[in-house]
N, CA, C and O of each residue as an XYZ file, in Angstrom:
268
protein
N     -15.438     16.049     -1.174
C     -14.536     15.482     -0.182
C     -14.889     16.181      1.191
O     -15.031     17.401      1.265
N     -15.008     15.415      2.167
C     -15.316     15.962      3.504
C     -14.051     16.447      4.160
O     -12.952     16.110      3.720
N     -14.189     17.236      5.207
C     -13.030     17.728      5.936
C     -12.216     16.564      6.549
O     -10.986     16.597      6.559
N     -12.912     15.554      7.051
C     -12.292     14.398      7.655
C     -11.501     13.645      6.602
O     -10.363     13.249      6.856
N     -12.090     13.435      5.395
C     -11.384     12.767      4.340
C     -10.201     13.564      3.882
O      -9.136     12.991      3.653
N     -10.336     14.857      3.739
C      -9.191     15.690      3.306
C      -8.071     15.646      4.334
O      -6.899     15.577      3.966
N      -8.415     15.686      5.619
C      -7.419     15.586      6.676
C      -6.690     14.258      6.657
O      -5.475     14.212      6.850
N      -7.420     13.176      6.426
C      -6.840     11.827      6.364
C      -5.910     11.724      5.172
O      -4.803     11.201      5.299
N      -6.334     12.211      4.018
C      -5.485     12.167      2.815
C      -4.207     13.001      2.998
O      -3.126     12.601      2.565
N      -4.347     14.134      3.628
C      -3.212     15.001      3.907
C      -2.232     14.289      4.833
O      -1.023     14.322      4.600
N      -2.724     13.672      5.839
C      -1.887     12.929      6.797
C      -1.136     11.811      6.119
O       0.083     11.718      6.265
N      -1.833     10.944      5.369
C      -1.159      9.816      4.723
C      -0.177     10.261      3.641
O       0.834      9.595      3.414
N      -0.463     11.379      2.971
C       0.436     11.936      2.011
C       1.732     12.355      2.692
O       2.818     12.123      2.160
N       1.627     12.957      3.838
C       2.805     13.382      4.620
C       3.591     12.155      5.059
O       4.815     12.114      4.935
N       2.884     11.163      5.568
C       3.558      9.921      5.994
C       4.287      9.270      4.844
O       5.457      8.913      4.982
N       3.622      9.105      3.702
C       4.206      8.472      2.531
C       5.405      9.269      1.977
O       6.308      8.678      1.384
N       5.425     10.550      2.156
C       6.513     11.356      1.657
C       7.852     11.062      2.348
O       8.920     11.333      1.799
N       7.771     10.507      3.554
C       8.972     10.169      4.321
C       9.249      8.648      4.330
O      10.203      8.187      4.956
N       8.420      7.904      3.645
C       8.510      6.411      3.651
C       9.225      6.035      2.344
O       8.715      6.321      1.261
N      10.394      5.400      2.438
C      11.132      5.039      1.226
C      10.366      4.019      0.330
O      10.449      4.095     -0.896
N       9.653      3.104      0.925
C       8.875      2.118      0.131
C       7.725      2.755     -0.597
O       7.476      2.454     -1.765
N       7.017      3.638      0.087
C       5.894      4.357     -0.569
C       6.436      5.225     -1.738
O       5.810      5.332     -2.793
N       7.577      5.814     -1.519
C       8.211      6.607     -2.563
C       8.605      5.768     -3.742
O       8.359      6.132     -4.892
N       9.230      4.621     -3.450
C       9.639      3.675     -4.520
C       8.462      3.234     -5.335
O       8.544      3.170     -6.562
N       7.328      2.918     -4.656
C       6.142      2.389     -5.332
C       5.308      3.476     -5.975
O       4.343      3.197     -6.686
N       5.702      4.762     -5.710
C       4.937      5.866     -6.304
C       3.503      5.970     -5.757
O       2.559      6.312     -6.469
N       3.388      5.652     -4.439
C       2.052      5.660     -3.785
C       1.434      7.022     -3.784
O       2.080      8.000     -3.409
N       0.162      7.108     -4.207
C      -0.539      8.385     -4.245
C      -1.967      8.146     -3.686
O      -2.786      7.500     -4.339
N      -2.252      8.665     -2.492
C      -3.590      8.501     -1.957
C      -4.590      9.270     -2.824
O      -4.346     10.417     -3.199
N      -5.750      8.607     -3.144
C      -6.759      9.236     -3.970
C      -8.061      9.555     -3.235
O      -8.700     10.584     -3.458
N      -8.424      8.617     -2.341
C      -9.663      8.789     -1.581
C      -9.524      8.069     -0.275
O      -8.726      7.147     -0.111
N     -10.361      8.542      0.682
C     -10.280      7.921      2.008
C     -11.613      8.060      2.710
O     -12.257      9.108      2.659
N     -12.012      6.993      3.359
C     -13.246      7.035      4.221
C     -12.815      6.516      5.575
O     -12.846      5.312      5.832
N     -12.397      7.467      6.473
C     -11.869      7.061      7.763
C     -12.917      6.293      8.656
O     -12.568      5.412      9.441
N     -14.172      6.670      8.490
C     -15.174      5.972      9.294
C     -15.370      4.539      8.869
O     -15.676      3.695      9.711
N     -15.208      4.226      7.596
C     -15.292      2.826      7.131
C     -13.957      2.119      7.159
O     -13.888      0.907      6.959
N     -12.878      2.879      7.410
C     -11.531      2.274      7.431
C     -11.064      1.898      6.034
O     -10.402      0.874      5.865
N     -11.393      2.707      5.022
C     -11.023      2.418      3.620
C     -10.182      3.542      3.053
O     -10.363      4.715      3.378
N      -9.262      3.146      2.197
C      -8.483      4.127      1.521
C      -8.184      3.623      0.080
O      -7.977      2.425     -0.114
N      -8.162      4.504     -0.901
C      -7.839      4.136     -2.274
C      -6.495      4.819     -2.586
O      -6.329      6.030     -2.444
N      -5.544      3.969     -3.020
C      -4.185      4.433     -3.307
C      -3.812      3.983     -4.704
O      -4.026      2.827     -5.067
N      -3.254      4.897     -5.491
C      -2.711      4.525     -6.796
C      -1.152      4.292     -6.657
O      -0.469      4.956     -5.877
N      -0.666      3.346     -7.434
C       0.721      3.043     -7.439
C       1.247      3.159     -8.906
O       0.508      2.975     -9.873
N       2.544      3.471     -9.005
C       3.128      3.546    -10.305
C       3.772      2.223    -10.665
O       4.698      1.799     -9.974
N       3.317      1.540    -11.731
C       3.865      0.274    -12.202
C       5.096      0.554    -13.087
O       5.003      0.596    -14.313
N       6.200      0.736    -12.453
C       7.420      1.027    -13.192
C       7.967     -0.135    -13.989
O       7.776     -1.287    -13.597
N       8.649      0.133    -15.110
C       9.167     -1.017    -15.869
C      10.056     -1.932    -15.090
O      10.064     -3.135    -15.352
N      10.805     -1.427    -14.148
C      11.698     -2.258    -13.346
C      10.963     -3.174    -12.368
O      11.574     -4.022    -11.717
N       9.669     -2.995    -12.274
C       8.844     -3.852    -11.377
C       8.332     -5.050    -12.166
O       7.731     -5.945    -11.572
N       8.541     -5.105    -13.470
C       7.960     -6.108    -14.329
C       8.832     -7.372    -14.519
O      10.058     -7.324    -14.419
N       8.185     -8.445    -14.783
C       8.910     -9.721    -15.062
C       9.190     -9.764    -16.553
O       8.943     -8.793    -17.267
N       9.701    -10.879    -17.015
C      10.092    -11.050    -18.420
C       8.897    -11.015    -19.394
O       9.076    -10.784    -20.590
N       7.710    -11.239    -18.887
C       6.521    -11.167    -19.724
C       5.918     -9.762    -19.763
O       4.959     -9.527    -20.499
N       6.492     -8.778    -18.946
C       6.061     -7.447    -18.987
C       4.972     -7.105    -18.021
O       4.457     -5.987    -18.055
N       4.588     -8.040    -17.136
C       3.618     -7.741    -16.131
C       4.304     -7.522    -14.757
O       5.405     -8.005    -14.491
N       3.587     -6.773    -13.913
C       4.216     -6.488    -12.620
C       4.383     -7.761    -11.823
O       3.472     -8.584    -11.736
N       5.575     -7.914    -11.237
C       5.920     -9.126    -10.472
C       4.994     -9.217     -9.252
O       4.624     -8.194     -8.677
N       4.633    -10.403     -8.869
C       3.817    -10.642     -7.713
C       4.353    -10.034     -6.463
O       3.583     -9.492     -5.670
N       5.623    -10.097     -6.252
C       6.220     -9.535     -5.040
C       5.991     -8.015     -4.944
O       5.779     -7.472     -3.860
N       6.039     -7.353     -6.096
C       5.789     -5.900     -6.138
C       4.314     -5.636     -5.794
O       3.996     -4.714     -5.043
N       3.440     -6.446     -6.347
C       1.996     -6.305     -6.020
C       1.753     -6.481     -4.522
O       1.001     -5.741     -3.888
N       2.459     -7.541     -3.971
C       2.337     -7.787     -2.528
C       2.821     -6.596     -1.737
O       2.195     -6.227     -0.744
N       3.953     -5.963     -2.158
C       4.446     -4.823     -1.445
C       3.415     -3.629     -1.519
O       3.270     -2.872     -0.560
N       2.733     -3.495     -2.650
C       1.752     -2.464     -2.761
C       0.555     -2.746     -1.821
O       0.047     -1.833     -1.171
N       0.133     -3.957     -1.760
C      -0.918     -4.339     -0.819
C      -0.527     -4.182      0.638
O      -1.364     -3.843      1.474
N       0.737     -4.424      0.947
C       1.245     -4.385      2.294
C       1.383     -2.935      2.810
O       1.317     -2.679      4.012
N       1.569     -2.030      1.896
C       1.777     -0.637      2.250
C       0.621     -0.114      3.029
O       0.617      1.053      3.418
């Protein structure tokens, strides 16, 4: 991990820690390429996000993409 990547991940981690939606979704930054404008984020697919078939509801997926 480069210094730039580490700094970007540190920054987004701090931002997410104060964002209620990021907290609700369990957002966890994993990797970042600031020069390419890319970030990889893991989310927690909680049972309360699922529909009756047991898959994550589309609205929750959209919220994850929108974050």
